[in-house]
C-alpha positions in Angstrom: 20.0 -48.0 -11.0 22.9 -48.0 -12.7 26.0 -47.1 -10.5 28.8 -47.2 -13.1 29.3 -47.9 -16.9 32.8 -48.2 -18.9 33.2 -48.9 -22.5 36.2 -49.5 -24.6 37.2 -50.3 -28.2 33.5 -49.3 -29.4 33.3 -46.9 -32.3 35.3 -43.7 -31.6 36.3 -45.0 -28.1 39.7 -46.7 -28.2 40.5 -46.5 -24.3 38.1 -46.7 -21.6 35.5 -44.1 -21.2 33.7 -44.0 -17.8 30.8 -42.7 -16.4 30.5 -43.0 -12.5 27.2 -42.3 -11.0 28.2 -42.7 -7.4 30.7 -39.5 -7.9 28.4 -37.5 -5.9 29.3 -34.2 -4.3 27.6 -32.7 -1.0 25.7 -29.8 -3.1 22.9 -28.5 -1.0 20.8 -27.2 -4.0 19.3 -29.4 -6.9 19.3 -32.1 -4.9 16.6 -34.0 -7.2 19.3 -34.5 -9.5 20.5 -37.1 -7.0 18.6 -40.5 -6.2 19.7 -43.1 -3.5 23.4 -41.6 -3.6 23.8 -41.9 -7.4 23.3 -39.2 -10.2 20.1 -39.3 -11.5 20.1 -36.5 -13.9 23.1 -35.5 -16.3 23.6 -33.5 -19.5 26.7 -34.4 -21.6 28.5 -31.8 -23.7 31.4 -31.9 -26.2 32.4 -30.9 -29.6 31.0 -32.2 -32.7 32.0 -35.7 -33.6 33.6 -36.5 -30.4 31.2 -39.2 -29.7 28.1 -38.1 -27.4 26.0 -39.8 -29.7 28.2 -43.2 -29.5 28.3 -43.0 -25.9 24.6 -43.4 -25.8 24.7 -46.3 -28.2 27.5 -48.0 -26.2 25.6 -47.5 -23.0 22.4 -49.2 -24.5 24.5 -52.1 -26.4 23.4 -54.4 -23.3 19.7 -54.2 -24.9 20.7 -55.8 -28.0 21.3 -59.1 -26.1 19.9 -58.9 -22.7 16.6 -57.3 -23.2 13.2 -58.6 -24.4 12.6 -55.0 -26.1 15.1 -55.5 -28.9 14.0 -52.5 -31.0 17.2 -51.1 -32.3 17.1 -48.7 -35.3 19.0 -49.8 -38.7 22.4 -48.5 -39.1 22.9 -47.2 -35.7 25.7 -50.1 -34.7 27.6 -50.2 -38.0 31.3 -49.8 -37.9 30.9 -51.4 -34.4 34.6 -51.7 -33.6 37.2 -48.9 -32.9 39.4 -48.7 -35.8 42.7 -47.6 -33.9 42.3 -50.3 -31.2 44.8 -53.3 -31.5 42.1 -55.4 -29.7 39.7 -57.2 -31.8 36.8 -56.5 -29.4 34.6 -53.8 -27.6 34.3 -54.1 -23.8 31.8 -53.0 -21.8 31.2 -52.9 -17.8 27.9 -52.4 -16.3 27.5 -52.2 -12.3 23.9 -51.9 -11.0 22.9 -51.2 -7.4 19.4 -52.2 -6.3 19.4 -51.6 -2.3 22.3 -53.0 -0.7 22.8 -55.3 -3.6 25.7 -54.8 -6.3 25.5 -56.7 -9.8 28.8 -56.5 -11.7 28.5 -57.3 -15.3 31.2 -57.6 -18.0 31.3 -58.7 -21.5 33.0 -58.3 -24.9 31.9 -58.4 -28.3 33.5 -58.9 -31.9 32.9 -56.9 -35.1 30.0 -59.0 -35.6 28.3 -58.0 -32.3 28.6 -61.5 -31.2 29.5 -62.4 -27.5 33.0 -63.3 -27.0 32.8 -63.6 -23.0 31.1 -62.5 -20.2 31.2 -62.3 -16.3 28.7 -61.7 -13.6 29.2 -61.0 -9.8 26.5 -60.4 -7.3 27.9 -58.6 -4.2 31.6 -59.4 -4.9 30.9 -63.2 -5.5 31.3 -64.5 -8.9 28.1 -66.0 -10.3 29.8 -67.1 -13.5 32.6 -66.4 -15.9 32.2 -68.0 -19.5 33.9 -67.7 -22.8 31.8 -68.3 -25.8 35.0 -69.0 -28.1 36.0 -72.2 -26.0 32.6 -73.1 -24.6 34.2 -73.1 -21.2 34.2 -71.3 -17.9 33.4 -70.9 -14.0 30.0 -71.8 -13.6 30.1 -72.7 -9.9 28.0 -69.9 -8.6 25.1 -70.8 -11.1 25.5 -74.2 -9.9 24.7 -73.0 -6.3 21.8 -70.7 -7.2 20.0 -73.4 -9.3 21.6 -76.6 -9.0 18.9 -78.3 -11.2 19.3 -76.0 -14.2 19.6 -77.6 -17.8 23.0 -76.5 -19.1 22.1 -77.5 -22.7 22.4 -73.6 -23.5 24.8 -73.9 -26.4 22.3 -72.2 -28.9 21.6 -69.5 -26.2 23.1 -66.2 -27.2 23.5 -65.2 -23.6 24.3 -67.2 -20.6 22.8 -64.5 -18.6 19.5 -64.1 -20.1 19.3 -68.0 -20.1 20.0 -68.0 -16.5 17.4 -65.5 -15.5 14.7 -66.8 -17.6 15.2 -70.5 -16.6 15.7 -70.1 -13.0 13.1 -69.8 -10.3 14.0 -66.1 -8.7 12.3 -63.9 -6.3 11.2 -60.9 -8.1 13.4 -58.8 -6.0 16.5 -61.0 -6.8 19.3 -58.7 -8.2 19.3 -60.9 -11.4 15.7 -60.1 -11.9 16.0 -56.5 -10.9 19.0 -56.2 -13.4 16.5 -57.8 -16.3 13.9 -55.4 -15.4 16.1 -52.4 -15.4 17.6 -53.3 -18.8 14.2 -54.0 -20.2 12.9 -50.7 -19.2 15.9 -48.6 -20.5 15.1 -46.3 -23.3 17.1 -44.2 -25.8 15.5 -42.1 -28.6 17.0 -39.0 -30.6 15.1 -35.7 -31.0 16.5 -35.3 -34.4 14.7 -38.5 -35.7 11.0 -39.2 -35.7 10.3 -42.1 -33.6 13.6 -43.6 -33.8 14.4 -45.5 -30.7 16.3 -48.3 -28.7 14.9 -50.5 -25.9 11.9 -50.0 -23.6 9.4 -51.9 -26.3 9.5 -53.7 -29.5 7.2 -51.7 -31.2 5.5 -48.3 -31.1 2.6 -48.9 -33.0 0.7 -46.2 -30.9 3.1 -43.6 -32.0 0.5 -41.6 -34.2 -2.6 -43.2 -32.6 -2.1 -42.3 -28.8 -3.2 -38.6 -29.4 -6.5 -40.0 -30.6 -7.6 -39.9 -26.7 -9.4 -36.4 -26.2 -7.9 -36.0 -22.8 -4.2 -36.7 -24.2 -4.8 -34.5 -27.0 -5.9 -31.5 -24.8 -2.9 -32.5 -22.4 -0.4 -32.2 -25.7 -2.3 -29.1 -26.6 -1.7 -27.3 -23.4 2.0 -28.7 -23.7 2.5 -26.9 -26.8 0.7 -23.7 -25.8 3.3 -23.7 -22.6 6.1 -24.0 -25.3 4.8 -21.0 -27.0 3.0 -22.6 -29.7 -0.5 -21.3 -29.9 -2.2 -23.5 -32.4 -5.1 -25.6 -31.3 -5.4 -29.3 -32.5 -7.8 -31.6 -33.5 -8.4 -35.5 -34.6 -10.5 -36.1 -37.7 -11.3 -39.1 -39.8 -10.4 -38.7 -43.4 -11.9 -40.0 -46.6 -9.9 -43.3 -46.2 -11.7 -43.9 -42.8 -8.4 -43.3 -40.9 -8.0 -40.8 -38.2 -5.0 -38.0 -38.3 -4.1 -35.2 -36.2 -4.3 -31.7 -37.5 -3.9 -28.2 -36.6 -7.6 -26.8 -35.8 -7.3 -24.3 -38.7 -9.3 -23.4 -41.8 -8.7 -25.5 -43.8 -7.4 -28.2 -41.4 -3.5 -28.6 -41.5 -2.1 -32.1 -41.2 0.1 -31.9 -38.2 3.1 -34.3 -39.5 3.3 -32.4 -42.9 3.3 -28.7 -41.7 4.7 -28.9 -38.1 8.2 -27.5 -37.6 11.1 -29.4 -36.8 10.9 -28.4 -33.3 7.1 -29.2 -32.9 7.5 -32.7 -34.2 10.5 -32.9 -31.5 8.1 -32.0 -29.0 5.8 -34.7 -30.2 8.0 -37.3 -29.9 9.3 -36.2 -26.5 5.4 -36.2 -25.3 4.9 -39.4 -26.5 7.6 -40.9 -24.8 7.2 -39.0 -21.6 3.4 -40.2 -21.4 3.9 -43.7 -22.6 7.1 -44.4 -20.9 6.5 -43.7 -17.0 8.3 -46.8 -15.7 11.3 -46.1 -17.8 14.6 -47.1 -15.8 17.1 -45.0 -17.5 16.3 -42.6 -20.4 18.9 -41.1 -23.0 17.9 -38.3 -25.3 20.5 -37.6 -27.7 20.7 -34.0 -28.9 17.1 -33.6 -26.8 17.0 -29.7 -27.6 18.3 -29.6 -31.0 15.2 -27.7 -32.1 14.2 -26.0 -29.1 14.3 -22.4 -27.6 16.7 -22.1 -24.8 13.5 -21.4 -22.5 11.9 -24.4 -23.6 15.1 -26.5 -23.2 14.9 -25.5 -19.6 11.3 -26.4 -19.2 12.0 -29.8 -20.6 14.7 -30.5 -18.1 12.5 -29.4 -15.4 9.8 -32.0 -16.4 12.5 -34.6 -16.7 13.9 -33.8 -13.0 10.7 -34.6 -11.7 10.7 -38.4 -12.8 12.4 -39.3 -9.5 12.6 -43.0 -10.3 14.4 -42.7 -13.6 17.9 -41.9 -14.6 18.1 -39.6 -17.3 21.0 -38.7 -19.6 21.0 -35.7 -22.2 23.5 -34.6 -24.7 23.3 -31.1 -26.0 25.4 -28.1 -27.1 23.3 -25.6 -25.4 25.2 -23.8 -23.1 22.6 -21.9 -21.6 21.7 -24.9 -19.6 25.2 -24.8 -17.7 23.6 -23.1 -14.7 23.4 -24.2 -10.9 20.1 -22.8 -11.1 18.8 -25.9 -13.5 21.3 -28.7 -12.5 24.6 -29.0 -10.5 28.5 -29.1 -11.3 28.6 -32.8 -10.5 25.7 -33.6 -13.1 27.3 -31.7 -16.1 29.8 -33.6 -18.2 32.5 -32.8 -21.0 33.4 -35.8 -23.1 36.3 -35.6 -24.9 38.3 -38.2 -27.1 39.9 -39.7 -23.9 37.3 -39.3 -20.9 34.0 -38.3 -19.7 34.6 -35.7 -16.8 31.9 -34.1 -14.5 32.4 -30.2 -14.2 33.1 -30.7 -10.4 36.1 -33.0 -11.3 37.5 -30.6 -14.4 38.7 -28.0 -12.5 40.8 -27.5 -9.2 38.3 -24.7 -8.3 35.8 -25.2 -5.7 32.5 -24.8 -7.5 29.9 -23.3 -5.5 26.1 -22.4 -6.2 27.0 -18.7 -7.0 29.4 -19.9 -9.7 28.5 -18.9 -13.5 29.3 -22.5 -15.2 28.8 -21.1 -18.7 31.0 -18.2 -18.0 33.8 -20.7 -16.7 33.1 -23.4 -19.5 33.5 -20.5 -22.4 36.7 -19.2 -20.7 38.3 -22.8 -20.9 38.3 -23.5 -17.1 36.9 -27.0 -17.7 39.8 -27.7 -20.2 42.2 -29.2 -17.8 
């Protein structure tokens, strides 16, 4: 699981912004939001244009050079560096925890999104520290790990990926687990139909996975529970291709007549069904088209994904409730920092507190 993430110099983050998943309080309610002592479910709030979407993109920057699932939507990473920073690079810091093992990974990238340097430590022992500009560094840890490794990697775009892919490591080795975690990270945005980062390189089945009758009936039931009473059917058109329709007379093509909210539900359902082994899921503006009761229902579904860390961004203050989550899992993003509700006030927050009311009154602005 991801224990810590820090970023600076990226897009609108001039100074370091961090999310410490290990900053867990001893609340006795909504314990499903915490897994193995780390925050497993989180919702990020913030004013418009403060950087909630960019924080998700920063978190998923690692996918672009380390993961084999390199799907990244066009233009998402344009204007890469922060214009106010004197540094000519963006810096990223990830700390992963797998059981008792800790993997600490840092790197920098320039405006072309090329690696400038990177370092990896395992359980506080340096594996390597490499500078791509000078093509030099401390590789003693790698030499100890893999004495026979061929170091003709000048054409490799990432030393860490090279080491993992060319070293015989046990499946439970911390480096293998790191690569597996990154490969299974998934970002998507409810506002954009099937625009995603990570997890897999292609999603050719996005329109076709519903052709299975049991899946179709499950999605239909899912829509009914969301208050959408229409039935669905799959029919073959004159061109011989199957398509999804609302079962009306005449049939109505789903993707042409469905509302934005219904299409957003389709996207959510697609990933929920096809990405069961996702390690970290970031859904940007996850409830932009949802009624507040539906938003609560989606959060409830996600909280049941026990092995997946989930981060959502939202403007929906109705979700600010200890009935739904807890104060160490709600966050406020400002230009300078990302702060959990539990740390944004001197008040000792308890289960009976009305978090939405406190938020609206400015309690968490300090």
